[in-house]
C-alpha positions, 0 to 999 in steps of 0.5 A: 322564426326568429333568428335568436331563436334559431341560434338557440336551438342549434346551441342546444343541438351541438351540446346535446351531441357533444354529450352523447359523443363522450358517453357512445361515441369513442372506446374506452381507455384500455385496461393496463396489461398485468406487468411481471413482478419486479425483479432486482438488478443484477449486480454490474460484473467486472467484465461489464464495468471494464468496457471494449479491451483497448490496445496494450499502451507501452511506454518507456519510464522516461515517456510514462514520466514526462506524461505524468508531468504534463498531466500535473502541468509541470514543465520539469522537477528539481534535480535529485542529490547524488550518493557520491559524498564528492560529486557536485550536488551530493547528498547533505550530511551535516546533521546542522543543515538536516531539518529546514523544516521543523514542524510536523504535521500532528497525527492527532489533529483532524483536517479541521484542526480538531484535536483528537483526544481518544482512541475512538476519535483516532479509529472513527475519524483521524485513521481514515483521514490520515489512510486517504491523504497518504494514498492521494498524495504519496502512493496511490490509490489501491485498484481492487480489480486484480486478483491472485489464484494461488497453486502450491505443490505439496511440499519438498524436504530441505534442512535449513541450518539445523532445522529438518523442514518442508518447503512449499512452493507457490505460484500466484496467477494474477487476474485483472478486469479484463482478459488480457493475454498479453500480460501474464504475471505469476507471483513467486511465493516460498513457505518453509515450515519446520518438519517437527511443527505439531501445529499451526506456526507463527511465520515471517513474510520477507518481501524481496526479489529473488536477486536481493535474496541471492545477493544477501547470503542470509541465515535469517531463515535459519534463525526464524526456523531455530525458534519453530517458526515459519519463513516465507519469502514473497518475490515482489517483482515477480508480482509487479516489475520494479521499473516504470516501463512495467507500470502496464504489466504485472498486477498494476498493468492488469488492473488498468487493462494494460493502460497508463495509470491516472494520476491517482492510481497505486504505484508499485509500493502499494502493489507489492503491499497489495501482494504481501495482504494476498499472500496473508489470504494464502496463509490463513488457508494453510493448515500448518501456518497461524495466519493470526501471527504473521510478521512482515520483513523487507530491506531498502525499497521492500522495507518501504513496501513492508511498512506499507503493507503493515499500514494498510493491513492490520492483520500484520502482526510485527513488522522488521523495517531495515533501511528504507529511508525516505518514502518508507520510514524517514521524515521526508522533510528532512534534508539528509540522504535521500530527498523526494527529488529522487524519489520522483526521478525516473528511476523511482517514480514509480514506487509512488502515486503520480501526485507524489511528483508534484511535491519535486516541481512547483511544491516542496517537501514542507507542503506535504500534508503527511510524512513518514511519522504518520505512515508509522502511525497507521500501524498503531498499537501494533509493535514496529522494528526500524532498523539502519546501518551506521557505516555507508547507510547515510542515504536513508537517514538513520536519525530521520528514521528514529525521529518519525517514530518519536513524532508517531509515539504520541498516537501509541500512547492515546492507546495506552501503549509506550511507542518509542521509549527513548527520546534522544538518538542512540549510538550505533550498536544500541537497542531501543526496545523498551515499547512498540516502537524499536530501533537499533542502528547496527554498526555495518552498512546498507543491510539488514542482517546484523539486526535480524537476532534483535528483531527475532528477540523483540518479535518474541513478545508477540508471536508465539508457537501454540503448544 
């Protein structure tokens, strides 16, 4: 047999052997096991998102302030001005020098420069832009992980002026992302209702501290209850301490797990405003209160917080903002009274988000992409009464607040409202209340007392006792 025939035979045998092996010589592929039906993924809980508990960080205001400057790559900030007119570096009170940056950001232009020509464009596009920018550059972003559980007593009879009333004392226990037993925060609230009320009544909510309320010796509750309305007092400092050393405690500390804030985290003003909204949540469940008719008020730093609350929570119907100054209703571009450099110092920086400090460092007020007129505009078309004193109240720049209302007026007009009904700064004692933005500079100092009657008369247009 030739060599070629042998090779052919061997090849045929190999082919046949391979074919037989594929057909009979190896196990068939196993059938897949039946799988249970797919289950929806469980929603993550706050506890699962929070991660392990880290040690509580305690810093002084100076230490925390220095930490923020380091994160912003700032070696130092410009010094603030002095409220003492005889001191070196005294605050400017010369109106001729007060407007170094007269051009304000336009609340009716989108970021890309497109004009806002309708209320739909405002609500759907521009308002959200402004709210985000004010958070990012001034007040910090709210951390919603904190919650409040309210517990009230049954109410105690009280005589408030000529009105028999019942005052309910309410405690709010604040909880955060983790169980941090070393951070215990209980918010303090009182709600006073006329005893003769036949049904739910409007309420004026005052943001303050227990010390400030005690010092004021005010008759405001008597004036409110005389109208048949209720008066609520919220001690915002019980929710969040008013200092930089307290930023890892209170509502802010609970929301961050007792750690220092991120640069874009909320400051104290935003936390106080958040607390005001949680008070409104509580009032919505209180059958003696008409929660659709709640106004908000505050003086000085608490006026700043009340304005922030009014801007970010559309449930507040009307606001009384007294002597709120820079960081509140006064234009920050103005060179009059308190300046951004003061707000960014160790005594006040905690009111704001960390990013705000750069405007007292490498940047100036001119570089701010927003200003207070746009904070006011976020409340449109709801009414705001802005107040200041004329003797010893230059620090809060009354004219700067009037100018901010005027600059917010185009937004009100876009919605078919009047806004501010005057174009020229009125003389002290003159009331401007022909539109939804009212203004009065009383003839006393840094106090809200003289303008309570004027505000309450203004608020009567918007709050009504049913029945």
